[in-house]
C-alpha positions in Angstrom: 40.9 140.2 246.8 38.7 143.1 245.8 38.5 141.8 242.2 37.3 138.3 243.5 34.4 139.9 245.3 33.4 142.0 242.3 33.6 138.9 240.0 31.5 136.9 242.5 28.9 139.7 242.8 28.8 139.8 238.9 28.5 136.0 238.6 25.6 136.1 241.2 23.8 138.8 239.4 24.1 137.0 236.0 22.8 133.8 237.6 20.0 135.5 239.1 19.0 137.2 235.9 19.2 133.8 234.2 16.6 132.5 236.6 14.3 135.5 236.9 14.0 136.6 233.4 12.6 133.3 232.2 10.1 133.1 235.0 8.9 136.5 234.2 8.4 135.5 230.5 6.6 132.3 231.6 4.4 134.3 233.9 3.6 136.7 231.1 2.7 133.8 228.8 0.4 132.3 231.4 -1.4 135.5 231.9 -1.8 136.1 228.1 -3.0 132.5 227.7 -5.7 132.9 230.5 -6.9 136.1 229.0 -7.2 134.8 225.5 -8.8 131.5 226.8 -11.6 133.5 228.4 -12.2 135.3 225.0 -12.2 131.9 223.2 -14.8 130.6 225.6 -17.1 133.5 225.1 -16.9 133.3 221.3 -17.7 129.4 221.6 -20.7 130.2 223.7 -22.0 132.6 221.2 -21.6 130.1 218.4 -23.5 127.6 220.4 -26.4 130.0 220.9 -26.5 130.6 217.2 -27.3 127.0 216.5 
C-alpha cells in the first residue's frame, strides 16, 4: 500500500511539472517580447524623427 502512495505522489509531481514548466517558459517569452517590443518602438520613433 505504501508503494501505491509513493507512485501516486510521484505521478502527481510529474504532472504538476508538465503543467508548471511550460507556463514559466511562456511567461518568460512574453516578458522578453514586451521588453524587446519597447526597444523596437523607440528605434522606430528615432527613425521617423530623422526623416
